[in-house]
C-alpha positions, -999 to 999 in steps of 0.1 A, spaced: 59 136 259 25 132 274 8 98 282 -15 103 252 13 110 228 32 80 243 2 57 237 -3 70 201 33 63 193 31 27 207 -1 21 188 15 32 156 45 10 162 21 -20 168 2 -12 136 34 -9 115 45 -44 128 10 -60 119 10 -43 84 45 -53 77 37 -89 85 6 -88 61 26 -71 33 55 -95 36 32 -126 36 13 -111 6 36 -86 -12 14 -83 -44 -20 -63 -49 -40 -56 -79 -52 -19 -81 -77 -4 -106 -66 32 -113 -81 59 -135 -55 47 -162 -63 10 -159 -56 -19 -139 -21 -29 -126 -2 -52 -104 19 -37 -76 45 -51 -52 50 -38 -17 82 -19 -10 82 -1 22 62 15 50 69 52 59 52 83 71 39 112 49 23 142 67 24 123 100 3 95 85 14 59 81 16 50 43 25 18 25 47 21 -6 40 -1 -36 57 -3 -70 41 -10 -103 52 -43 -118 55 -48 -155 32 -79 -159 21 -92 -192 -12 -101 -177 -21 -64 -172 -20 -45 -205 -24 -11 -189 10 -11 -171 27 12 -194 -2 37 -194 -4 38 -156 34 43 -155 34 71 -180 4 89 -167 5 86 -129 40 70 -123 53 37 -110 49 43 -73 16 41 -53 12 53 -18 -18 39 3 -29 47 38 -33 17 61 -71 19 58 -70 21 19 -46 -10 19 -67 -30 43 -98 -21 21 -82 -31 -11 -66 -62 5 -101 -73 19 -117 -66 -15 -91 -87 -34 -94 -116 -9 -131 -118 -15 -129 -115 -53 
């Protein structure tokens, strides 16, 4: 393994730790989808196509009437890249 590959791996481990802390402290996120707005709960951090992704599960919440429509049309799971999550997290924090 080259030094560059080692540094990249160490950086990913650091990022995973930071994101995990944020997600565990604030496990819920509201997302607006093409099928409506839903509330999601953090489940896990994993890799897809060599990219770090955060897994969220749709929560059945009476405050969000689109939940059934979202689950039927696009499923109960949502996968966000780290940058997508941080953008949504920041937007929600300012709202």
